[in-house]
C-alpha positions as CSV (number, residue, x, y, z in Angstrom):
1,M,0.1,-0.4,0.2
2,T,2.7,2.5,1.3
3,I,6.4,2.3,0.7
4,S,8.6,4.4,3.7
5,L,12.0,5.5,3.1
6,S,13.7,6.9,5.9
7,N,10.7,8.3,7.7
8,K,9.2,9.7,4.7
9,K,5.7,7.8,3.3
10,I,5.3,7.8,-0.4
11,V,1.5,7.6,-1.3
12,P,0.7,5.5,-4.4
13,I,-1.0,7.1,-7.5
14,F,-5.1,6.1,-7.1
15,S,-6.0,2.9,-8.7
16,Q,-9.5,1.0,-7.8
17,Q,-6.9,-1.7,-6.2
18,H,-5.4,0.9,-3.8
19,F,-8.4,1.9,-3.1
20,K,-10.0,-1.4,-1.8
21,D,-6.8,-2.1,-0.3
22,Y,-7.3,0.8,1.9
23,L,-11.0,0.1,2.0
24,I,-10.2,-3.4,3.8
25,N,-7.9,-2.2,6.3
26,L,-9.9,1.0,7.5
27,F,-12.5,-1.6,8.1
28,V,-10.8,-4.4,9.9
29,V,-8.8,-1.8,11.8
30,Q,-11.8,0.6,12.9
31,D,-14.2,-2.8,13.2
32,L,-16.7,-0.6,10.7
33,P,-19.8,-2.1,9.5
34,F,-20.0,-3.2,6.1
35,L,-23.1,-1.6,5.5
36,L,-21.1,1.8,5.9
37,L,-20.2,1.1,2.3
38,E,-24.1,1.6,1.2
39,A,-24.6,4.9,3.3
40,K,-25.2,8.0,0.9
41,E,-22.8,9.9,3.2
42,F,-20.1,7.6,2.5
43,K,-20.9,7.4,-1.0
44,D,-20.8,11.4,-1.5
45,I,-17.4,11.6,0.8
46,V,-15.4,9.2,-1.6
47,Q,-17.0,10.9,-4.8
48,L,-15.6,14.3,-3.6
49,L,-12.3,12.8,-3.3
50,N,-12.2,11.2,-6.5
51,T,-15.6,11.3,-8.9
52,G,-14.5,8.2,-10.8
53,T,-14.2,5.7,-7.7
54,R,-16.3,2.7,-7.7
55,I,-17.4,2.0,-4.4
56,V,-17.0,-1.9,-3.7
57,Q,-20.1,-3.7,-2.4
58,A,-20.3,-5.5,0.9
59,D,-19.7,-8.9,-0.2
60,Q,-17.0,-7.6,-2.4
61,L,-15.0,-6.1,0.6
62,K,-16.4,-9.1,2.7
63,N,-14.5,-11.6,0.2
64,G,-11.3,-9.1,0.4
65,I,-11.0,-9.3,3.5
66,M,-11.2,-13.4,3.9
67,D,-8.5,-13.6,1.0
68,K,-6.3,-10.9,3.1
69,F,-6.9,-13.5,6.0
70,K,-6.0,-16.4,3.8
71,D,-2.5,-14.7,3.0
72,M,-1.9,-13.5,6.1
73,T,-2.8,-17.3,7.4
74,E,0.0,-18.6,4.9
75,T,2.6,-16.1,5.9
76,M,2.3,-17.0,9.0
77,V,2.9,-20.5,8.3
78,K,5.8,-20.0,6.8
79,F,6.9,-17.5,9.7
80,F,6.4,-20.2,12.2
81,S,8.1,-22.8,10.6
82,S,11.4,-20.3,10.1
83,I,11.5,-19.9,13.9
84,E,14.5,-21.8,15.4
85,S,13.7,-22.3,19.2
86,R,11.0,-23.6,20.9
87,I,7.6,-21.5,20.9
88,S,5.2,-21.1,24.0
89,F,1.6,-19.9,23.9
90,T,-0.4,-18.5,26.3
91,T,-4.5,-18.2,25.9
92,D,-6.9,-15.7,26.9
93,I,-10.8,-16.5,26.9
94,W,-13.6,-14.1,27.7
95,T,-17.0,-13.8,27.2
96,S,-18.6,-10.6,25.1
97,P,-21.6,-8.8,26.2
98,N,-23.6,-10.9,23.7
99,D,-22.5,-13.8,25.3
100,L,-20.0,-14.9,22.8
101,S,-16.8,-16.8,24.0
102,F,-13.2,-15.9,22.2
103,M,-9.7,-17.1,22.6
104,A,-6.9,-15.3,21.6
105,I,-3.6,-17.7,21.1
106,T,-0.5,-15.9,21.3
107,G,2.9,-17.4,20.6
108,H,6.1,-16.4,22.5
109,W,10.0,-17.5,21.7
110,I,13.3,-16.5,21.7
111,S,15.0,-14.4,18.9
112,R,18.6,-15.0,18.0
113,E,19.4,-12.0,19.2
114,F,18.0,-13.3,22.6
115,K,14.9,-11.1,22.7
116,L,11.8,-12.2,24.0
117,Q,9.0,-12.1,20.6
118,S,5.3,-12.3,21.1
119,I,2.6,-12.6,18.3
120,L,-0.9,-12.7,18.2
121,M,-1.3,-16.2,16.5
122,D,-5.2,-16.8,16.2
123,F,-8.5,-15.4,17.4
124,V,-11.2,-18.1,17.7
125,Q,-15.1,-18.0,19.0
126,L,-15.9,-21.2,21.3
127,T,-18.2,-23.0,21.5
128,G,-19.8,-24.5,24.6
129,S,-18.5,-23.8,27.9
130,H,-15.1,-22.8,29.0
131,S,-14.5,-26.5,29.8
132,G,-10.8,-27.9,29.5
133,E,-12.0,-30.3,26.5
134,N,-13.4,-27.1,24.5
135,I,-10.4,-24.9,24.8
136,E,-7.9,-27.8,23.8
137,K,-10.1,-28.6,20.9
138,S,-9.7,-24.8,19.7
139,F,-6.0,-24.6,20.6
140,S,-5.4,-28.0,18.7
141,K,-7.2,-26.6,15.6
142,S,-5.3,-23.5,15.5
143,L,-2.2,-25.2,16.0
144,Q,-2.9,-27.5,13.4
145,D,-4.1,-24.9,11.3
146,F,-0.9,-22.7,11.7
147,K,1.2,-26.4,11.4
148,V,3.2,-25.5,14.7
């Protein structure tokens, strides 16, 4: 999307693909509802900035996000296979206000420079209770998905 050279950002020339990439980043990072794409006010702002811009539909945005997720998962699989030390994992489990249970899985390892490194490996919705069996099932699936 952007290239950083000595703390200066080079903004790419506008293209529909760049616009879609930036939209994906915006909607994921800010946790925006896909219906915002349908709002007249959003469309007006985009058209004000660039009259030739085609705004993607909600399903196209979702597909773009899923494609980006698959790409990032493949990158993470390669990354984990390149780690030379052992990897330890921690989990954090909680229930959302609307009674959905989630588990975050974080990997920790020591780099070649002997620095502690950590990365969020997965974020999954748990089904059923927070029992050891359910936690182990989701944790094991994540390890398999990331080939760890």
